[in-house]
C-alpha positions in Angstrom: 113.0 110.5 88.9 112.6 107.8 91.6 115.3 105.5 92.9 114.4 102.3 94.7 116.8 99.7 96.3 114.5 96.9 95.0 113.5 96.2 91.4 109.7 96.0 91.5 107.9 93.5 89.5 104.9 94.3 87.4 102.6 92.6 90.0 100.1 94.7 91.7 101.8 94.0 95.1 105.5 93.5 94.3 106.7 94.0 97.9 105.2 93.3 101.3 106.5 92.9 104.8 105.0 92.1 108.2 106.7 91.0 111.4 103.8 89.0 113.0 100.1 88.5 112.5 99.2 91.5 114.7 101.9 93.8 113.5 101.8 96.6 111.0 101.8 95.3 107.4 103.9 97.3 104.8 102.7 97.1 101.2 104.0 98.5 98.0 101.3 98.8 95.3 102.4 99.0 91.7 99.5 100.2 89.5 101.6 100.8 86.4 101.6 97.1 85.3 105.3 97.5 84.4 108.5 96.2 86.0 110.3 99.1 87.6 114.0 99.4 87.9 115.9 102.5 89.2 115.6 105.1 88.2 112.1 105.3 87.0 109.3 107.9 86.5 106.1 107.6 88.4 103.7 109.5 90.7 103.9 108.3 94.3 101.2 108.2 96.9 101.0 106.8 100.5 98.5 105.9 103.1 98.3 104.4 106.5 94.9 102.8 107.4 94.6 100.6 110.5 97.3 98.0 110.5 98.3 98.5 106.9 100.7 101.1 105.4 100.9 101.6 101.6 103.2 103.2 99.1 101.4 103.5 95.8 103.4 103.7 92.5 101.2 105.2 89.7 101.6 106.3 86.1 102.9 109.8 85.8 105.8 111.9 86.9 106.8 113.3 90.3 107.9 116.9 90.6 110.8 116.0 93.0 113.6 113.4 92.9 112.7 110.7 95.4 114.1 107.6 97.1 111.9 104.7 98.1 113.8 102.4 100.5 112.4 98.9 101.3 113.8 96.8 104.1 112.5 93.5 105.4 115.4 92.8 107.8 116.4 94.9 110.8 115.6 98.5 110.0 117.7 101.4 108.8 118.4 105.1 109.3 118.8 107.8 106.7 121.4 110.7 106.7 122.3 113.6 104.5 126.0 114.2 103.6 126.6 116.2 106.8 125.4 113.3 109.1 122.0 114.9 109.9 119.0 112.6 110.0 116.8 113.0 106.9 113.1 113.6 107.6 111.0 111.2 105.6 108.1 112.3 103.4 106.5 109.1 104.6 107.9 106.2 106.6 106.5 103.2 108.6 107.8 100.0 110.2 106.8 96.7 111.5 108.6 95.4 114.6 108.4 92.0 116.1 109.7 88.4 115.8 113.2 87.2 116.6 116.2 89.4 117.5 115.8 93.0 116.5 113.6 92.1 113.5 112.1 95.3 112.0 110.7 95.7 108.5 110.7 99.3 107.4 110.0 101.4 104.3 110.0 105.0 103.4 110.0 107.8 100.9 112.7 110.5 101.0 113.5 113.5 98.9 116.8 113.3 97.1 118.3 116.8 96.9 121.9 115.8 96.6 122.9 112.5 98.1 121.7 110.5 101.1 123.3 107.7 103.1 121.3 104.6 104.3 122.6 102.6 107.3 121.0 99.2 107.3 121.2 97.3 110.6 122.0 93.5 111.0 120.6 90.7 113.2 121.2 91.8 116.8 123.8 94.1 115.5 126.2 91.2 115.4 127.8 92.4 112.2 128.6 96.0 111.2 125.8 97.8 109.5 125.8 98.1 105.7 125.9 101.5 104.2 124.5 102.7 100.9 124.9 106.0 99.1 122.0 107.2 97.0 122.6 110.0 94.5 121.3 110.9 91.0 124.0 108.6 89.7 122.3 105.6 91.4 122.5 103.4 94.5 125.7 101.9 95.6 127.0 100.1 98.6 129.8 102.0 100.3 132.3 101.4 103.1 132.2 103.6 106.2 135.5 105.4 105.3 133.8 106.6 102.1 131.1 108.5 104.0 131.9 112.2 104.4 130.5 112.6 107.9 132.4 109.6 109.5 135.7 110.5 111.0 138.7 109.7 108.8 141.3 110.3 111.5 143.7 107.4 111.8 144.5 106.4 115.4 148.0 105.3 115.8 148.8 103.3 118.9 
């Protein structure tokens, strides 16, 4: 199964991002002709060619549980439940524009659960955290994340 943080329309290019005319262009290509809402079955491909990076969603079924994360804001990081960075199967980004603008997308294997930390404009607000598991995607507070210290400091 595949979990994606964005419902993808049946259009051939349901999601694109680029942070400037000369920057890397990130493109999701949906060849199924169907609206895709998590979780869904598909075969996934990817390609980087020149200034374009693609994630292809095709008819079929993948052998692994996967997460596709799409972000057209300020970038993100991915962690396992111990706080270790998760190595992507595929990932790319487009940096440029105002503040710390960074569009990013990636494909990650979902073995148990992963945590996504999405950054905000110039880090003026705390990042948003998401937990992705086989039960779905949900926004979580930092105190709900197993690898963040839960010690209360009393002054």
